[in-house]
C-alpha positions as CSV (number, residue, x, y, z in Angstrom):
1,M,174.7,148.5,40.0
2,A,172.5,151.6,39.7
3,D,169.4,149.4,39.3
4,R,170.4,147.4,42.4
5,A,170.9,150.6,44.4
6,A,167.4,151.8,43.4
7,L,165.9,148.5,44.4
8,E,167.7,148.6,47.8
9,E,166.3,152.1,48.4
10,A,162.8,150.9,47.4
11,V,163.2,148.0,49.9
12,R,164.2,150.5,52.6
13,L,161.3,152.8,52.0
14,Q,158.8,150.0,51.8
15,G,160.2,148.6,55.1
16,E,159.7,152.0,56.8
17,R,156.1,152.1,55.4
18,V,155.3,148.7,56.8
19,R,156.8,149.5,60.2
20,G,154.8,152.8,60.3
21,L,151.5,151.0,59.6
22,K,152.2,148.4,62.2
23,L,152.9,151.1,64.8
24,Q,149.6,152.7,64.0
25,K,147.7,149.3,64.2
26,A,144.4,150.7,65.3
27,G,144.3,153.2,62.5
28,A,145.5,150.8,59.8
29,E,143.4,148.0,58.3
30,L,144.8,144.5,58.6
31,I,144.3,143.9,54.9
32,Q,146.2,147.2,54.1
33,I,149.2,146.0,56.3
34,E,149.2,142.6,54.6
35,E,149.2,144.2,51.1
36,E,152.2,146.4,52.1
37,V,154.1,143.4,53.6
38,S,153.4,141.4,50.4
39,K,154.9,144.3,48.3
40,L,158.0,144.3,50.6
41,L,158.5,140.6,50.3
42,K,158.3,140.9,46.5
43,L,160.9,143.7,46.4
44,K,163.2,141.6,48.6
45,A,162.8,138.6,46.4
46,E,163.5,140.7,43.4
47,L,166.6,142.1,45.1
48,G,168.0,138.7,45.6
49,S,171.5,138.1,47.1
50,D,174.8,139.7,46.3
51,E,175.7,136.7,44.1
52,G,172.6,137.4,41.9
53,K,170.7,134.4,43.3
54,Q,167.1,134.9,44.2
55,K,166.3,134.6,47.9
56,F,163.4,132.5,48.9
57,V,161.4,133.0,52.1
58,L,161.0,129.5,53.5
59,K,157.7,129.7,55.3
60,T,154.1,128.7,54.8
61,P,151.7,131.6,54.1
62,K,150.1,133.3,57.1
63,G,147.4,131.2,58.7
64,T,148.4,127.9,57.1
65,R,150.7,125.1,58.3
66,D,152.3,121.8,57.2
67,Y,151.4,118.6,58.9
68,S,153.9,115.9,60.0
69,P,153.2,112.2,59.6
70,R,152.4,112.1,63.3
71,Q,149.9,114.9,63.0
72,M,148.4,113.3,59.9
73,A,148.0,110.0,61.8
74,V,146.0,111.8,64.5
75,R,143.9,113.6,61.8
76,E,143.1,110.3,60.0
77,K,141.8,108.8,63.2
78,V,139.6,111.8,64.0
79,F,138.3,111.8,60.4
80,D,137.6,108.0,60.7
81,V,135.4,108.6,63.8
82,I,133.5,111.5,62.2
83,I,133.0,109.7,58.8
84,S,131.8,106.4,60.4
85,C,129.2,108.4,62.4
86,F,128.0,110.2,59.2
87,K,127.7,106.9,57.4
88,R,125.9,105.3,60.4
89,H,123.2,107.9,59.9
90,G,122.8,107.1,56.2
91,A,124.7,110.0,54.6
92,E,126.1,110.1,51.0
93,V,129.2,112.0,50.2
94,I,129.7,114.8,47.6
95,D,132.4,117.2,46.6
96,T,132.4,120.7,45.0
97,P,135.1,123.0,43.5
98,V,137.4,124.8,45.9
99,F,136.5,128.1,44.2
100,E,133.0,129.4,43.2
101,L,131.7,132.3,41.2
102,K,132.1,135.4,43.5
103,E,128.4,136.2,43.1
104,T,127.5,132.7,44.5
105,L,129.3,133.6,47.8
106,T,128.5,137.3,48.3
107,G,125.7,138.4,50.5
108,K,125.4,135.1,52.4
109,Y,127.7,135.7,55.4
110,G,126.7,139.0,56.9
111,E,129.6,141.0,58.4
112,D,131.9,138.1,57.7
113,S,131.7,138.6,53.9
114,K,134.8,140.8,54.1
115,L,136.7,137.6,55.0
116,I,136.1,136.0,51.6
117,Y,139.3,135.4,49.5
118,D,138.8,137.0,46.0
119,L,140.7,135.5,43.1
120,K,141.9,137.6,40.1
121,D,139.8,137.5,36.9
122,Q,140.2,134.1,35.4
123,G,139.0,133.8,31.8
124,G,136.2,136.3,32.2
125,E,134.9,134.9,35.5
126,L,135.1,136.7,38.9
127,L,135.9,133.9,41.4
128,A,136.4,133.5,45.1
129,L,137.7,130.7,47.3
130,R,134.9,129.0,49.2
131,Y,134.2,130.4,52.7
132,D,132.3,127.3,53.9
133,L,130.7,124.2,52.5
134,T,127.0,125.2,53.1
135,V,126.6,127.8,50.4
136,P,128.3,125.6,47.7
137,F,125.9,122.8,48.9
138,A,122.9,125.0,48.4
139,R,124.2,126.0,44.9
140,Y,124.7,122.3,44.1
141,L,121.1,121.5,45.1
142,A,119.6,124.3,43.0
143,M,121.8,123.6,40.0
144,N,121.0,119.8,40.0
145,K,117.3,120.4,40.9
146,L,117.6,118.2,44.0
147,T,114.9,118.4,46.7
148,N,116.0,115.6,48.9
149,I,119.4,114.4,50.0
150,K,121.3,113.5,53.2
151,R,125.0,114.3,52.5
152,Y,128.3,114.8,54.2
153,H,131.3,116.8,52.8
154,I,134.8,117.1,54.2
155,A,137.0,119.6,52.5
156,K,139.2,122.7,53.0
157,V,137.7,126.2,53.2
158,Y,139.4,129.6,53.2
159,R,138.9,132.8,55.3
160,R,140.9,136.0,55.2
161,D,140.8,136.1,59.0
162,N,143.3,137.2,61.5
163,P,144.6,133.8,62.5
164,A,145.1,132.5,66.0
165,M,146.8,129.2,65.2
166,T,147.4,128.2,68.8
167,R,143.6,128.2,69.3
168,G,143.0,126.2,66.1
169,R,142.0,129.3,64.0
170,Y,143.5,129.3,60.5
171,R,143.0,130.8,57.0
172,E,143.0,127.4,55.4
173,F,141.2,124.7,57.3
174,Y,139.0,121.6,57.1
175,Q,135.3,121.6,57.7
176,C,133.3,118.4,58.2
177,D,129.6,119.0,57.3
178,F,126.5,116.9,57.5
179,D,123.2,118.2,56.1
180,I,119.7,116.9,55.6
181,A,117.8,118.6,52.7
182,G,114.1,118.0,52.1
183,Q,110.5,118.6,53.2
184,F,110.0,116.6,56.4
185,D,107.9,116.9,59.6
186,P,109.2,119.5,62.0
187,M,112.3,119.0,64.2
188,I,112.9,115.3,63.4
189,P,116.0,116.0,61.2
190,D,117.1,118.8,63.6
191,A,117.0,116.4,66.5
192,E,119.1,113.9,64.6
193,C,121.8,116.5,63.8
194,L,122.1,117.2,67.6
195,K,122.4,113.5,68.2
196,I,125.2,113.2,65.7
197,I,127.1,116.0,67.4
198,C,126.8,114.2,70.7
199,E,127.9,110.9,69.2
200,I,131.0,112.4,67.6
201,L,132.1,114.4,70.6
202,S,131.6,111.5,72.9
203,A,133.5,109.1,70.7
204,L,136.5,111.5,70.5
205,Q,136.6,111.6,74.3
206,L,137.5,115.3,74.4
207,G,136.0,115.9,77.8
208,D,132.6,117.3,78.9
209,F,130.7,119.4,76.5
210,L,127.4,121.3,76.2
211,I,125.3,122.1,73.1
212,K,123.6,125.5,73.2
213,V,120.4,125.7,71.2
214,N,118.3,128.7,70.1
215,D,116.1,129.7,67.2
216,R,116.5,132.6,64.7
217,R,112.8,133.3,64.9
218,I,112.9,133.7,68.7
219,L,115.8,136.1,68.2
220,D,114.0,138.1,65.5
221,G,110.8,138.1,67.6
222,M,112.8,139.3,70.6
223,F,114.4,142.1,68.7
224,N,111.0,143.1,67.4
225,V,109.4,143.3,70.8
226,C,112.4,145.1,72.3
227,G,112.1,147.8,69.6
228,V,115.1,147.1,67.3
229,P,114.4,148.6,63.8
230,D,114.0,145.9,61.1
231,S,117.1,147.3,59.2
232,K,119.3,146.6,62.3
233,F,118.2,143.0,63.0
234,R,121.2,141.3,61.3
235,T,123.8,143.7,62.6
236,I,122.5,143.5,66.2
237,C,122.3,139.7,65.8
238,S,126.0,139.8,64.9
239,S,126.7,141.7,68.2
240,V,124.7,139.3,70.3
241,D,126.8,136.4,68.8
242,K,129.9,137.9,70.5
243,L,128.5,137.3,74.0
244,D,130.6,134.1,74.3
245,K,133.8,136.1,73.9
246,M,132.8,139.5,75.3
247,S,131.0,140.8,78.4
248,W,127.5,142.1,78.1
249,E,128.8,145.7,78.8
250,D,131.1,145.5,75.8
251,V,128.4,144.0,73.6
252,K,125.9,146.7,74.7
253,N,128.6,149.4,74.0
254,E,129.1,148.0,70.5
255,M,125.3,148.1,69.9
256,V,124.8,151.6,71.2
257,E,128.1,153.4,70.2
258,E,129.0,151.7,67.0
259,K,125.6,150.5,65.6
260,G,123.4,153.4,66.8
261,L,120.9,151.4,68.9
262,A,119.0,153.2,71.7
263,S,120.4,152.3,75.1
264,E,117.0,151.4,76.6
265,V,116.4,149.0,73.7
266,A,119.8,147.4,74.4
267,D,118.8,146.9,78.0
268,L,115.6,145.2,77.0
269,I,117.7,142.8,74.8
270,G,120.1,142.2,77.8
271,A,117.2,141.0,80.0
272,Y,116.4,138.2,77.5
273,V,119.9,137.1,76.3
274,K,121.2,136.5,79.8
275,Q,118.7,133.6,80.2
276,H,119.5,130.0,79.6
277,G,118.0,126.7,80.7
278,G,116.0,123.7,79.4
279,V,112.4,123.0,78.3
280,S,111.1,124.9,81.4
281,L,112.6,128.1,80.0
282,V,110.8,127.5,76.7
283,E,107.5,127.1,78.5
284,Q,108.3,130.2,80.6
285,L,108.9,132.3,77.5
286,L,105.7,130.9,75.9
287,Q,103.9,132.8,78.7
288,D,106.1,135.9,78.3
289,P,103.6,138.9,77.9
290,K,105.7,140.4,75.1
291,L,107.2,137.4,73.2
292,S,103.8,135.5,73.3
293,Q,102.3,138.3,71.2
294,N,105.0,137.8,68.5
295,K,104.1,135.3,65.7
296,L,107.7,134.5,64.8
297,A,108.8,134.0,68.4
298,L,105.8,131.7,69.1
299,E,106.7,129.5,66.1
300,G,110.3,129.2,67.2
301,L,109.3,128.4,70.8
302,G,106.8,125.9,69.7
303,D,109.4,124.1,67.6
304,L,111.9,124.2,70.4
305,K,109.4,122.5,72.8
306,L,108.9,119.8,70.2
307,L,112.7,119.5,69.7
308,F,113.2,118.9,73.4
309,E,110.6,116.1,73.3
310,Y,112.7,114.3,70.6
311,L,116.0,115.0,72.4
312,T,114.5,113.3,75.5
313,L,113.7,110.2,73.4
314,F,117.3,110.2,72.0
315,G,118.6,110.4,75.6
316,I,120.7,113.5,75.2
317,T,118.9,116.4,77.0
318,E,121.5,116.6,79.7
319,K,123.9,117.8,77.0
320,I,121.6,120.5,75.7
321,T,120.8,124.0,77.0
322,F,118.4,126.6,75.6
323,D,120.6,129.7,75.4
324,L,119.0,133.0,74.3
325,S,122.5,134.6,73.7
326,L,123.3,132.1,70.9
327,A,122.9,134.0,67.6
328,R,125.2,132.5,65.0
329,G,126.3,135.4,62.8
330,L,125.7,133.9,59.4
331,D,122.8,135.5,57.5
332,Y,121.3,132.3,56.0
333,Y,120.0,130.7,59.2
334,T,116.1,130.8,59.4
335,G,115.2,128.5,62.4
336,V,116.9,126.3,65.0
337,I,120.6,127.1,65.6
338,Y,123.1,125.3,67.8
339,E,126.7,125.3,68.9
340,A,128.7,122.8,70.9
341,V,131.3,124.0,73.4
342,L,133.9,122.0,75.5
343,L,133.6,122.7,79.2
344,Q,136.5,123.5,81.4
345,T,136.4,121.7,84.8
346,P,135.4,124.3,87.4
347,T,138.3,125.4,89.6
348,R,136.3,126.0,92.8
349,Q,133.5,124.0,94.3
350,G,130.1,125.3,93.3
351,E,131.3,127.1,90.2
352,E,129.6,126.5,86.8
353,P,131.8,124.9,84.1
354,L,133.2,127.4,81.6
355,G,133.1,127.0,77.8
356,V,136.6,126.8,76.3
357,G,135.6,127.0,72.7
358,S,133.2,125.9,70.0
359,V,133.9,122.5,68.5
360,A,130.7,122.1,66.4
361,A,127.8,124.3,65.2
362,G,124.9,124.4,62.7
363,G,121.3,125.1,62.2
364,R,118.3,125.3,59.9
365,Y,118.5,127.3,56.6
366,D,115.3,126.9,54.7
367,G,115.7,129.9,52.3
368,L,119.3,129.5,51.0
369,V,118.6,127.1,48.1
370,G,115.8,129.3,46.9
371,M,118.3,132.2,46.5
372,F,120.0,130.2,43.7
373,D,116.9,128.6,42.1
374,P,115.7,130.6,39.0
375,K,112.1,130.1,40.2
376,G,112.9,130.7,43.8
377,R,111.9,127.2,44.8
378,K,112.8,126.5,48.4
379,V,114.4,123.3,49.7
380,P,114.3,123.2,53.6
381,C,117.8,122.2,55.0
382,V,119.3,121.6,58.4
383,G,122.9,120.7,59.1
384,L,126.0,120.8,61.3
385,S,129.7,121.4,60.9
386,I,132.3,119.8,63.1
387,G,135.2,122.1,64.1
388,V,137.9,119.6,63.3
389,E,140.9,122.1,63.4
390,R,140.1,123.0,67.1
391,I,139.7,119.2,67.8
392,F,143.0,118.5,66.2
393,S,144.7,121.2,68.3
394,I,143.2,119.8,71.5
395,V,144.2,116.2,70.7
396,E,147.7,117.2,69.6
397,Q,148.3,119.2,72.8
398,R,147.1,116.3,74.9
399,M,149.4,113.8,73.1
400,E,152.4,116.2,73.4
401,A,151.7,116.4,77.2
402,S,151.4,112.7,77.6
403,E,154.3,111.9,75.2
404,E,152.1,109.2,73.8
405,K,153.7,107.3,70.9
406,V,151.6,107.4,67.7
407,R,152.1,105.0,64.8
408,T,152.4,106.9,61.5
409,T,152.2,103.8,59.3
410,E,149.9,100.7,59.3
411,T,152.6,98.2,58.4
412,Q,151.7,94.8,59.9
413,V,155.0,92.9,59.4
414,L,158.6,93.5,58.3
415,V,160.2,90.8,56.1
416,A,163.7,90.3,57.5
417,A,166.6,88.0,56.9
418,A,168.8,86.4,59.6
419,Q,171.8,85.8,57.2
420,K,173.4,87.5,54.1
421,K,172.6,86.8,50.5
422,L,168.8,86.4,51.0
423,L,167.6,89.5,49.2
424,E,165.8,87.5,46.5
425,E,163.9,85.4,49.0
426,R,162.9,88.6,51.0
427,L,161.7,90.2,47.8
428,K,159.7,87.1,46.8
429,L,158.1,86.8,50.3
430,V,157.2,90.5,50.6
431,A,155.6,90.4,47.1
432,E,153.5,87.4,48.2
433,L,152.3,89.2,51.3
434,W,151.5,92.4,49.3
435,D,149.5,90.3,46.8
436,R,147.5,88.8,49.6
437,G,146.6,92.2,51.0
438,I,149.1,92.3,53.9
439,K,150.8,95.6,54.8
440,A,154.4,94.7,54.7
441,E,157.9,96.3,54.4
442,L,161.5,95.4,54.0
443,L,164.7,97.4,54.4
444,Y,166.3,98.6,51.2
445,K,169.7,97.0,51.7
446,K,171.0,93.8,50.3
447,N,172.4,92.4,53.5
448,P,171.0,94.3,56.5
449,K,172.0,93.2,60.0
450,L,169.2,91.4,61.9
451,L,169.6,93.8,64.8
452,T,169.1,96.8,62.5
453,Q,165.9,95.3,61.1
454,L,164.5,94.6,64.6
455,Q,165.4,98.2,65.8
456,Y,163.5,99.6,62.8
457,C,160.4,97.7,63.9
458,E,160.7,99.1,67.4
459,E,161.1,102.6,66.2
460,T,158.2,102.6,63.8
461,G,155.8,100.4,65.9
462,I,155.7,97.4,63.4
463,P,154.3,94.6,65.6
464,L,155.6,91.5,63.7
465,V,158.8,90.4,61.9
466,A,158.8,87.5,59.4
467,I,162.4,86.2,59.5
468,I,163.8,83.9,56.9
469,G,167.1,82.1,57.1
470,E,168.7,79.1,55.2
471,Q,167.2,76.6,57.7
472,E,163.7,78.1,57.4
473,L,163.9,78.0,53.7
474,K,164.8,74.3,53.8
475,D,162.0,73.5,56.2
476,G,159.4,75.5,54.3
477,V,158.7,77.7,57.4
478,V,159.0,81.4,58.4
479,K,160.0,82.5,61.9
480,L,157.3,84.9,63.1
481,R,158.6,87.2,65.9
482,S,156.5,89.4,68.1
483,V,158.4,92.7,68.5
484,A,156.8,93.4,71.9
485,S,157.3,90.0,73.6
486,R,160.3,88.9,71.5
487,E,158.7,85.4,71.2
488,E,159.4,83.5,68.0
489,V,157.3,80.8,66.4
490,D,157.9,78.8,63.2
491,I,154.9,79.1,60.9
492,R,154.4,77.0,57.8
493,K,154.7,79.4,54.8
494,E,151.2,78.6,53.5
495,N,149.8,79.6,56.9
496,L,151.8,82.8,57.3
497,V,149.1,85.2,55.9
498,E,146.4,83.9,58.1
499,E,148.6,84.0,61.2
500,I,149.7,87.6,60.5
501,R,146.0,88.6,60.1
502,R,145.0,86.9,63.3
503,R,147.8,88.5,65.3
504,T,147.5,92.1,64.0
505,S,143.7,92.2,64.3
506,Q,144.3,93.1,68.0
507,Y,146.6,96.1,67.1
508,P,144.8,99.4,66.1
509,P,146.6,101.0,63.2
510,H,146.8,104.3,65.1
511,L,146.6,105.0,68.8
512,L,144.3,107.8,70.0
513,N,143.3,107.6,73.6
């Protein structure tokens, strides 16, 4: 009893500590609060119940979730659209471990490096869960001495972020990446990546969207001519990247107050980053008295002008805007960068559409592979990542609102019996259908009522019922019933498979409008 009393006191004190940290909030680090909450949960689990049984907290870890069959059906459909597009563009598929050596990941993500999940020492190796799929891809290229590949990779990544699950932000989530590695003529692969984003977002019918485009060299050139010290380029870039979520006044305040940038330098940056447009803006900046004197900026502007030529040939320029505020906070980008946002319908006449969140992003990273190669050999790369979690959230919300019915199985036909004592015949028929590649089910009862079997089809969306009875067996036929129209037709048993295939080819396995 004394041990239990000591444990109860420890739980009480730890609970007070957690509450105190939560009240402080601004003064307490999120990670510190989480560590203390973790200690509290361990103490509570150790305490158990009065009967000496251990108490389990039935919840998924913070920033993660389970997926129901309905949600998974939606996900499969979204993945099908994305994968078919990647394959249409000639991509191969690879996979890499879910964790990497910690040194592989560190120093690649700028200020976001603090969000990497570290793992405890495992057999003498310091490991971390992968933060994205791009850095593991660069490691894969360098390790296998590959200089040319077009690949896609769909897998889970992990970020120790403060989750906002209603907005599709999680700690464990899927990324869908497509990358082109190799030495090619400028902007041709980059233009194809933007075309792929357009194809996928159009096919998913999420609504109107816009792809913002910029170039890291233009940003660096702009920082240089505005007077930003070289040592502050990356950290100021990270501040500019927040302009889609914060006002210019707040971003400027962060640059000046938190990062020590001179106020007049921040004002010069502001004059540039508020500009957006098309190829005419590129041409205007090529004549800019300051930027035109900067070699890096000139290279970036020249490539963007060429990019717009290719985008015109692909017929997608109406979806593209050159936006000088786009920065993409990751350290490894070296050239063109882009981000796709869904647009909210304007509420008043004459208003510009508002962005409601990023659903795809990417860019050029020509130096990342060289960071892993022992001889520093560079492999130019450009790629994109589809923000599937946000897309899933949008599609799920839309389906909830419309109360649309989604099939969670792909069963084509239910094998049913009209009378008792026909289990053997049902088992024989369903086995024949399975062997011929038909997706079929039967109810796991010896003598189910016909009405029960028909109701099961209506509930699960199975379109056809193959009904056998004593008369059908004598005549060598099967009664094929359409669940929707309730029409029944006798089909010769040898023709059943072909008839099922013919009829179900018109039904999509999952509905996603």
